C-alpha positions, 0 to 999 in steps of 0.5 A: 513534504513528498518522500525523498526517494534517495531514502529508498535508494540508500536502503534498497538492499534491505527490501529482502533482508530480514534485518533490514528496515524496508523488509518491515513492510513485508510484515504488513503483507498478511493483513493487507494482501489477505484483504486484497485477495479476499476482495478480488476472489470472494467479493468481486468473484475474479479469477486471479490467474491471468489478470493484468495487475499494476503495482504503483510504488512497488518498491522492492516488489514485496506485494508484486511477488504475492500477486505474481504467485497467484498467477497474475501478470504483474507490472510494477513502477517506482521512481527509485532505480535502486529499489527496482534493481532489488525487485528484479534480482529477487523476482529472478531468484524466485522464477517470477516474471514481473515487469518493472519500470522506473516511473512515478504514479503521476505519469504511468508509462502505459496505454489507456485501459491496460490493467484489470487490477491496479493497487497502491500501498504505502504510497498515497500519503507520499505523492506530490499530486494525489489527484494526478495519481488517481487520474492516471490510475483511472486512465490505465484501469480497464472498465470493470476493473478494480483499484485497491489501496491503503493509506494513513488517515489524518487524525490526532490518533495517527499523529500520535502513533505514526508521527510521534511514537513510530517516527519522532520519539527517540526511545520508540522510533522505528522509522527514519525522521521525516519519512512521513508528513502528517499533513499529507495523510488522507482522510477517507472522505477526501480520498473518496472524493478524488475517486469519484471525481475520476469516475471510480466507484468506491467500494468497501473500506476497513481500518488497519490497526495493531491488535497488540495492546499498548504495553506490548506495542511499546515493548516491541519498539523498545526491544527493536531499539535495543537490537533484540528484534529486527524491524520486521519482527517488531512489526509482526509483534504489533499484529496488524489486522483489519478493524472497524476503526479507521482512525489510524490507517485504512484499506479499501477498493473501488471499481471502474464502471463498465458501460457495456456490462454495467457495474452496480454501485458498490455499498458497504463503506465502514461506519466511521470512515469519514 
């Protein structure tokens, strides 16, 4: 079941409020943005300043602003008009020039080969047509460009943690009911197949996993339920970080080959990514 965008419309004011539900996603930024920045700078040897970057499913602009502060020329698209309004307000308050447009990943309002970098976070497990989103991503990405993503694996572990612990069990639930549909989670091998189908070369991939032990994790969720922690604080207590274990969620990248310069096939997909 694709995500109901009215959920984000109703909560759009919470993107940049410490106590708000959507601001919990900001607590994920150190892990995922840290990975993305490292890939771009250390693995791909790109200079971020001036790179044209597209954020697919930008929401309130939590990641878009991180890229803008690196000096990238950032555009963001999202189907939620209320989230985009919140993103524009906050970017303006920070003096950041980010271009936001109302659109879905299945139909991007940009010309072919418009961006050097495209990324998609917290989105792929919600989209109506994954194949079309990847096709549009490949279309707007310049040859030699990089595609960065994160999503949730479809495993028994993700059903237990994301669906049961974080969404359904009333004594620990952090998220609204039915926000995620386990059947729409994506196994790495499935995503890899879609990337290759559209001419993208899969690169590195690693897991994203709470480093907190189970006791600390449940304690943080219970404190959130009692109002002792904000959503963001509870997520920070989970201490999300990179891991060889991809069974719950994972983050990775792919390249679009440049036929004029030649992009070598990238290796190093983590073991256990199937």
